[in-house]
Each structure stands twice: as structure tokens, then as C-alpha cells.
C-alpha positions in Angstrom: -0.2 0.2 0.1 0.9 3.5 -0.1 -0.4 5.5 2.5 -0.2 9.4 3.7 0.2 10.1 7.2 -0.5 13.9 7.9 0.6 15.7 11.4 1.7 18.7 12.6 4.9 17.3 13.4 7.7 14.8 12.6 10.9 13.4 14.8 13.0 15.2 14.0 10.9 18.9 14.8 12.9 20.3 17.7 9.1 20.1 19.5 8.6 17.1 18.8 7.1 14.6 21.5 5.6 11.7 22.6 3.0 11.3 20.0 5.9 11.6 17.1 8.2 8.8 18.3 4.6 7.0 18.2 4.4 7.6 14.6 7.8 6.2 13.6 7.8 3.8 16.0 4.9 2.7 14.1 4.8 3.2 10.5 8.9 2.8 10.7 7.6 -0.9 10.5 5.4 -0.8 8.4 7.7 0.4 5.4 10.1 -2.7 6.7 6.8 -4.6 5.4 7.0 -3.7 2.8 4.9 -0.6 2.2 5.1 3.0 1.1 4.6 5.6 3.9 5.1 9.6 3.3 4.5 11.7 6.2 3.2 15.7 5.0 4.3 17.8 8.0 4.9 21.2 9.3 8.5 22.8 8.6 11.2 24.1 11.6 14.5 26.4 10.9 17.7 24.8 9.0 15.1 21.4 7.8 15.1 19.8 4.8 11.9 20.6 2.8 12.0 16.4 2.1 14.0 14.0 3.7 13.8 10.2 4.5 13.2 9.1 8.2 13.7 6.2 9.7 12.2 4.9 6.1 9.3 7.3 6.0 9.5 9.6 3.1 9.0 13.0 5.0 7.7 15.9 3.6 7.8 19.9 5.0 6.0 22.8 4.0 4.8 25.6 6.2 4.1 26.2 9.9 1.5 25.7 12.5 -0.5 28.3 12.5 -1.8 27.7 8.9 -1.2 24.1 8.8 -4.9 23.2 7.9 -4.7 25.0 5.0 -1.2 24.1 3.8 -2.8 20.2 3.9 -6.2 21.5 2.4 -3.6 22.4 -0.6 -0.9 20.1 -0.7 -3.1 16.7 -0.5 -4.3 16.3 -3.7 -1.0 17.4 -5.3 0.4 14.3 -2.8 -2.1 12.2 -4.6 -1.3 12.7 -8.1 2.3 12.2 -7.6 1.9 9.3 -4.8 -1.0 7.8 -5.4 -2.1 7.0 -2.0 -4.0 4.6 -1.0 -5.1 5.4 2.2 -5.0 9.0 4.0 -3.8 8.2 8.4 -4.8 12.0 9.9 -2.9 12.3 13.5 -5.2 14.0 15.3 -3.0 16.0 18.1 -3.5 19.4 17.7 -6.8 20.6 15.5 -8.5 18.7 13.6 -7.5 18.6 9.4 -10.9 17.7 8.2 -9.0 15.1 5.5 -12.2 13.2 5.0 -13.4 16.0 3.3 -10.2 16.9 1.5 -9.4 13.9 -0.6 -12.3 10.9 -1.6 -9.0 7.9 -0.3 -10.5 6.2 2.4 -9.2 8.1 6.0 -8.6 6.4 9.5 -8.0 9.0 12.6 -5.0 8.7 14.6 -5.5 9.9 18.1 -3.8 10.2 21.6 -6.2 11.8 23.6 -8.6 14.9 23.4 -7.3 18.0 25.4 -10.8 18.6 27.0 -10.0 21.0 29.6 -7.0 20.6 30.6 -6.4 22.7 27.1 -6.8 26.0 29.4 -4.1 25.3 31.7 -1.2 24.9 28.8 -2.6 27.9 26.1 -3.8 31.6 26.8 -7.9 31.7 26.7 -8.4 32.2 23.1 -6.6 29.8 21.6 -7.8 27.3 24.5 -11.4 27.9 23.5 -11.2 27.2 19.9 -8.8 23.7 20.4 -11.6 23.5 23.0 -14.5 24.0 20.3 -12.7 22.0 17.9 -12.9 19.5 19.1 -16.6 19.3 19.7 -16.6 19.5 16.3 -14.9 16.1 15.5 -18.2 14.0 15.6 -19.5 16.2 12.6 -16.7 16.6 10.7 -15.3 12.5 11.3 -18.9 11.0 10.5 -18.2 7.8 8.7 -14.4 7.4 9.6 -12.7 5.2 11.8 -10.4 5.7 15.0 -7.5 4.5 16.0 -6.3 5.2 19.9 -3.9 4.4 22.1 -5.7 3.5 25.1 -9.0 2.7 26.7 -8.9 6.1 28.6 -9.2 8.3 25.1 -11.8 5.6 23.8 -13.8 6.8 26.0 -13.5 10.4 25.9 -14.7 10.2 21.8 -17.5 7.8 23.3 -18.1 10.6 25.3 -18.4 13.8 22.8 -20.2 11.2 20.1 -18.2 9.2 18.3 -19.8 5.4 18.7 -17.6 2.7 20.0 -17.9 0.7 16.7 -15.8 2.8 15.7 -12.5 2.9 17.9 -10.3 0.6 18.2 -6.9 0.5 21.4 -3.9 0.0 20.3 -1.9 0.1 22.5 1.6 1.8 22.4 5.4 -0.7 22.1 7.9 -0.2 25.0 11.8 -0.2 23.9 13.4 -3.5 24.6 15.9 -2.4 26.6 18.4 -4.7 28.6 18.9 -3.1 32.2 22.6 -4.6 32.8 23.5 -2.7 29.5 22.3 0.7 31.0 25.7 2.1 32.2 25.6 5.7 33.9 26.7 8.6 32.1 28.1 11.6 33.1 25.9 14.0 35.2 23.9 11.1 37.3 23.4 12.5 40.8 25.1 9.9 43.4 22.5 11.1 45.5 18.7 9.5 45.5 16.8 11.4 42.8 13.0 11.7 41.8 12.6 12.0 37.7 10.9 14.1 36.1 10.6 13.8 32.1 9.3 15.7 29.6 8.5 18.6 27.2 8.5 21.4 29.9 4.7 23.1 29.0 2.4 24.4 32.2 0.3 21.2 31.3 2.7 19.0 31.7 2.7 19.7 35.5 6.0 20.7 36.6 4.8 23.5 38.6 3.1 19.9 40.9 6.4 17.9 41.1 8.7 21.0 41.9 5.5 22.2 44.9 5.7 18.5 46.0 9.3 18.5 46.5 9.3 21.5 48.0 7.0 19.8 50.5 9.3 16.2 50.4 12.3 18.6 50.6 11.2 19.6 54.3 11.3 16.3 55.5 14.2 15.7 57.9 14.3 12.1 57.1 16.0 12.2 53.1 18.4 15.5 53.5 20.0 13.8 50.5 17.5 13.1 48.1 16.9 15.7 44.6 14.7 16.5 41.6 16.3 16.1 38.4 14.0 17.6 35.6 15.5 16.4 32.8 13.4 18.2 29.2 13.5 21.5 27.3 10.3 23.5 26.9 9.3 27.3 27.7 9.3 27.3 30.9 12.2 25.9 31.9 13.6 29.4 32.2 10.9 30.7 34.9 12.3 27.7 36.8 15.7 29.0 38.3 14.5 31.5 39.8 11.7 30.0 41.8 13.8 27.7 43.3 16.5 30.4 44.3 13.2 31.4 46.3 12.8 28.8 48.1 16.4 28.1 48.5 16.0 24.6 46.0 18.8 25.0 43.7 21.5 23.0 45.4 18.1 19.8 45.7 16.8 20.4 42.2 19.0 19.7 39.3 17.8 21.3 35.7 19.6 19.1 32.5 17.2 20.4 29.4 17.4 18.3 26.8 19.2 14.7 27.6 20.5 12.3 25.1 18.4 8.6 24.9 21.4 6.9 26.7 21.4 9.5 29.6 17.5 9.4 29.3 17.9 5.9 30.0 20.0 6.1 33.0 18.8 8.2 34.4 15.5 6.3 34.4 17.0 3.5 35.8 19.1 5.2 38.5 16.0 6.7 40.0 13.9 6.4 42.9 10.2 6.6 40.9 9.5 8.9 37.9 7.1 11.6 38.5 4.7 12.1 35.9 2.1 14.9 36.9 1.2 15.7 33.7 -2.9 17.4 33.6 -3.6 15.3 30.3 -1.5 11.9 28.4 -2.5 9.8 26.4 -1.2 7.1 27.1 3.0 8.0 29.4 5.5 6.6 27.3 7.3 8.1 29.8 5.8 5.4 32.2 6.4 2.1 30.2 10.3 3.6 29.4 10.9 3.8 33.2 9.2 0.0 33.9 10.7 -1.3 31.4 13.8 -0.2 33.3 13.1 -1.5 36.6 11.6 1.7 38.2 7.8 2.7 39.2 6.3 5.6 38.5 4.3 8.3 40.8 1.6 9.8 38.6 -1.7 12.3 38.2 -5.0 10.2 38.2 -6.1 11.4 35.0 -7.0 9.7 31.6 -3.6 7.9 29.7 -2.2 7.5 33.1 -4.7 5.4 34.9 -3.8 3.2 32.0 -0.3 2.9 31.9 -0.2 3.0 35.6 -2.2 0.2 37.8 -2.3 2.1 41.0 -1.0 0.1 44.2 -0.2 -2.4 41.2 2.5 -1.2 39.0 2.9 2.7 40.2 0.9 5.4 42.5 -1.9 7.8 41.8 -2.8 11.0 43.3 -5.3 13.3 42.4 -4.2 15.8 39.4 -2.6 19.2 40.5 -2.8 17.5 44.0 0.5 18.7 45.3 0.5 17.4 48.9 -0.6 13.7 48.0 1.8 13.3 45.9 4.4 14.5 48.1 3.1 12.4 50.7 3.5 9.6 48.4 7.3 10.6 47.3 7.7 9.9 50.9 5.7 6.7 51.2 7.7 5.2 48.4 11.0 6.2 49.7 10.3 5.5 52.8 9.0 1.9 52.4 12.2 -0.5 49.7 9.5 -3.0 49.9 6.6 -1.3 48.4 9.4 0.1 45.6 10.3 -3.0 44.8 7.0 -4.6 44.4 5.8 -2.0 42.2 8.8 -1.4 40.3 8.9 -5.7 39.9 5.2 -5.4 38.9 5.9 -2.7 36.6 8.2 -4.4 34.7 6.5 -6.9 34.0 3.6 -4.7 33.1 5.8 -3.3 31.0 6.7 -6.3 28.8 3.2 -6.9 27.2 3.6 -4.2 25.2 5.7 -4.6 21.5 6.0 -2.4 19.0 5.7 -4.6 15.9 2.1 -5.8 18.1 1.0 -2.4 17.8 2.7 -1.4 13.8 0.7 -4.9 12.9 -2.3 -4.0 14.4 -2.0 -0.7 12.9 -1.5 -2.0 9.4 -4.8 -4.4 9.5 -7.0 -1.3 10.6 -5.6 0.0 7.0 -6.2 -2.6 5.0 -9.5 -2.9 6.3 -10.4 0.0 5.6 -9.1 0.0 2.0 -10.9 -3.2 1.3 -14.5 -1.5 2.9 -14.1 1.7 0.4 -13.7 -0.3 -2.7 -16.5 -2.8 -1.3 -19.0 -0.5 -0.8 -18.6 3.3 0.3 -16.1 3.7 3.2 -15.8 6.8 4.4 -17.9 8.8 1.3 
């Protein structure tokens, strides 16, 4: 098959995240199975207009603001060039309305809906626009199949009016990592630490993590424990002043962007991962930590309550409740048996998720969409 994927980012984009990792892991394996995949996405400073990444032909044009228009103006040109069998809309920002732009079957990939959590991230006019666009998804995607990464997202789609029989749950995979092969790199603390690992955006809950650690650090029973913040993003530059004001500069390390090898070393040696997001589709970092034998303390929100089984593979706390988060940090740090039990169960649970299975199920769904169109109507 020839497959067109449209998404705001590819994994080379400076602002790429978990959604882009998922896209490349899935569709690179579909390429390996003998299919042609083209990704149409936005450009960024210094990028190539066209290049092959992970076997996927990436075509970049325009920016975020007018990407809906850019897709509308280019999708038929791309179809004439590549003669696609199916279009995949990776809907993780604003809808691109691809069913109205092509007669080819369309499959919609979603990680999560923003719902009210967008108001924690964006200014009101933009947040309201995103919220409003999500409300109209059922009106513009009336027959298209949806593929989501967690039962929570499936439930959210049902809540806004997408019928259950059109939604397939295909879980993210997890990378095969041999913990014995992970070698600590320079900069990994020698003292105990909790790890916060993400793009530093407001909706990722960085302030919840910092306030929880501030409360945790006041306990005289763990004076040497640190918080390590790994990841880049727009809020990172605001944190040093906050730390200085509270006397935490020596207790919190801000690493910025870290390499994959350093990320694995940080995950493996952490007391626990803190995942404090207001919204996630699944939580790739949770599974990455688990594969290395590290449990997670996470917000009890859709997605994370799927990747973390409360009291079994990790601990959940009410979203934004830094007091409870701090209490769970203290409980986990103070109880070696609890931490060992949760970490072992998390590692076992993570082993259930494989990228090759996710790619195979995704390919089956795409082929079904093509067959359905051929035998009578499909997305029309």
C-alpha cells in the first residue's frame, strides 16, 4: 500500500514529543513490511523540505498557524504524485478535516483529547478554539475509523459522540532494553533522586512536581534526596528564579534536553519517575521507566491511569494535588519493600506492550479501511 500520514510534527522537529515517537515507531515498521509511507508535516528552522527518516518519506511545508490550509492546498497534489491507498490523520492538535479533502479512505489516529486541560496550557482564546474544535469532531468525522492508544481516550471519544464500534485501542509499544547494558553517564546524580522527564510545558504539571518536591524536601529524614528535571521547553527558563526564592537550587537539577542514553540511565537509577501531567494519551515515559525497573508516581488522569495501575505498578494522586504527591513520594522513598514490589510489577506489565504488535494491528486497520472502500462506500 501507499500511505499518506498528516501530522503537525515529525520526530526531527525541535518540539516533537511522544506522539511523534509513536508515529515513527509504528510507520517505520510498516515500511519494513514493504509499504510506502509519506508523512506530510510542518517545516522548522534548518530542516530539509524532503528527506527520508526511519524509512518514511517526510515532506515538510509551512508552519503550525496555517497547517490546516497547507494540508488542504497540498493533499491532492501529493495524491497525484504518490497515488495513496489510504490517508492517516494523526489528530493531536487541531483537526485537519481530511475526509473533506480526499476521496481516499481516512483513518484517524488520536492520542488524547485536550478537553478542559487545554486551559492549563494555552491562553483563553487559543484554548477555547482547541476546545471548540474538539467538540465538532463527531460532525466532521462521521464514518471514519479511529485508533487510540488507551481505553481512556476511547471513552473520551465516546463521550463526545463517536460510536464505540468505530474506535480501536492499539497500545503503544515499549522499547526492548536490557538494564544490565545501561551504563550511567556523566551527570547522573550519585545521591537518591526523583526524576521528572518531559517537555517543560504547563500542562505537563511541572509546577505540581516542584511544589511536591518542596514539601518533600522539608522532611528531615531525606536531606540528600534530589529532584532531577530532564527536558526542554518554554517554562524551563522560569524555574531557576523559583528555586532560588525557595532555597532549592542545590536540591533540584535542571538538565534540559538529554540524550536517549542519558535518559535511560536517569530512568534506571531514579527512586521513581514523577509523571504530573494534566493530560496524557498513555504515558510513554511511564512504560520506558518500567522496562528499566522503575516505578512511577503519576496524576490520576485519563491515559496515565491506564499506564499506571494504582497500588500495583505505581501510585496515582489527584491531578494538581502536590500535597498528596509529596506524601506518596515520602511513602515510596521510605518503604523499600513497596518500591521493590511496584517496580517489579511495572516491569512485568511493560513487557506486555510491543511496537511490532502495535504496527501489525495498525496495518490491519488500514487494510480494512481500504477493503471497505473498495467493496462499497467506506468513508464517503
